[in-house]
Backbone bond lengths (Angstrom), bond angles and torsions (degrees), N, CA, C in turn:
res aa  C-N    CA-C-N  psi(-1)  N-CA   C-N-CA  omega(-1)  CA-C   N-CA-C  phi
1 M - - - 1.453 - - 1.529 110.84 -
2 G 1.331 114.82 -39.82 1.464 119.14 179.68 1.516 112.14 -64.94
3 R 1.334 115.98 -35.85 1.470 119.43 178.77 1.521 111.07 -64.01
4 I 1.325 116.44 -39.57 1.463 120.51 -179.09 1.527 110.13 -66.51
5 V 1.318 116.83 -43.29 1.465 121.02 179.34 1.522 110.31 -62.10
6 L 1.326 117.16 -45.44 1.464 120.32 179.23 1.527 111.55 -66.14
7 A 1.324 117.64 -35.11 1.457 119.98 177.59 1.522 110.64 -66.25
8 V 1.317 117.32 -41.87 1.466 121.00 178.04 1.525 110.53 -64.67
9 L 1.327 116.90 -42.93 1.463 119.96 177.37 1.533 111.06 -63.28
10 G 1.314 117.50 -38.09 1.463 120.86 177.51 1.517 112.15 -64.58
11 V 1.315 116.68 -40.96 1.472 120.31 178.22 1.517 110.00 -65.63
12 L 1.328 117.09 -42.47 1.468 120.00 179.03 1.525 111.34 -63.88
13 L 1.317 116.73 -40.30 1.459 120.18 177.65 1.525 110.99 -65.60
14 A 1.320 117.22 -40.65 1.460 120.27 178.40 1.532 111.10 -63.96
15 L 1.329 116.72 -41.14 1.468 119.62 177.21 1.523 111.42 -64.38
16 Y 1.335 116.89 -39.10 1.458 120.37 177.59 1.529 110.84 -62.82
17 V 1.314 116.49 -43.00 1.467 119.89 -179.34 1.524 110.20 -65.01
18 V 1.340 117.10 -42.64 1.467 119.76 -177.69 1.517 110.58 -67.24
19 F 1.336 116.81 -51.16 1.462 119.36 -173.79 1.522 112.95 -84.49
20 G 1.302 118.73 -20.00 1.452 121.04 -178.48 1.508 113.93 -96.40
21 L 1.320 117.53 -25.82 1.457 119.93 -175.62 1.525 113.36 -120.83
22 V 1.316 117.81 -47.92 1.461 120.95 -172.35 1.529 111.32 -74.85
23 V 1.322 117.73 -47.30 1.468 120.79 -177.10 1.531 111.38 -62.30
24 P 1.344 120.28 -47.73 1.475 118.09 177.35 1.526 113.11 -62.87
25 M 1.333 116.94 -32.94 1.460 119.41 178.63 1.525 110.48 -66.43
26 V 1.327 117.60 -42.02 1.460 121.24 179.46 1.528 110.53 -67.08
27 V 1.329 117.17 -40.97 1.464 120.28 178.55 1.525 110.38 -64.08
28 G 1.312 117.37 -41.53 1.468 120.87 176.75 1.517 111.94 -63.00
29 L 1.304 117.18 -40.32 1.462 120.93 177.88 1.519 111.33 -64.68
30 L 1.337 116.85 -41.44 1.467 119.59 178.08 1.520 111.18 -65.35
31 K 1.331 118.08 -38.35 1.461 120.57 177.00 1.526 110.46 -64.21
32 L 1.320 117.00 -41.11 1.459 120.61 178.45 1.528 110.51 -63.02
33 L 1.330 117.15 -44.61 1.457 120.10 179.11 1.525 111.60 -64.35
34 L 1.324 117.90 -36.19 1.460 121.35 177.29 1.520 110.81 -64.52
35 I 1.325 117.16 -43.55 1.465 120.65 179.41 1.519 110.58 -64.62
36 V 1.317 117.29 -43.96 1.473 120.77 179.26 1.526 110.14 -63.59
37 G 1.339 117.56 -39.20 1.460 121.08 178.59 1.513 112.31 -65.15
38 V 1.322 117.56 -41.57 1.466 120.46 178.91 1.519 110.61 -65.96
39 I 1.328 117.41 -42.42 1.467 120.22 178.11 1.524 110.08 -63.68
40 G 1.321 117.44 -41.57 1.471 120.59 178.16 1.514 111.51 -63.25
41 A 1.330 117.91 -41.27 1.462 120.81 178.69 1.521 110.46 -64.74
42 L 1.325 117.99 -39.18 1.461 120.68 178.00 1.529 111.30 -65.18
43 V 1.319 117.03 -40.79 1.469 120.31 179.34 1.524 110.32 -65.49
44 V 1.330 117.40 -44.30 1.465 120.76 179.26 1.523 110.18 -63.13
45 G 1.329 117.13 -42.38 1.464 120.33 177.99 1.515 112.09 -62.65
46 A 1.330 117.65 -41.43 1.466 121.01 178.94 1.527 110.44 -66.09
47 M 1.324 117.71 -39.50 1.471 120.32 179.20 1.535 110.90 -66.58
48 M 1.324 115.99 -39.93 1.470 118.37 178.23 1.520 110.99 -65.84
49 L 1.313 117.21 -39.41 1.463 121.45 178.54 1.520 110.86 -65.82
50 L 1.320 117.01 -42.63 1.460 120.07 177.76 1.528 111.49 -66.78
51 G 1.307 117.02 -35.89 1.456 120.26 178.65 1.515 112.43 -66.81
52 K 1.316 117.67 -37.33 1.457 120.85 179.39 1.523 112.14 -73.59
53 T 1.319 117.72 -35.47 1.464 120.39 -176.87 1.523 112.07 -79.16
54 S 1.324 119.65 -19.32 1.462 120.87 -176.92 1.532 112.08 -82.39
55 K 1.330 118.31 -12.56 1.470 119.99 -178.27 1.490 112.17 -76.36
């Protein structure tokens, strides 16, 4: 009986760690990468525009 209780508690703890810690961390990382990508695309676009207008 004790093994079953500990197994259930272990599963609940694992679910808490996955959904409470890992998923928000991954979502935050993806948001950060999206922001960095948009800023990089804007910089590249501005450099290309400046390069074409300076000729």
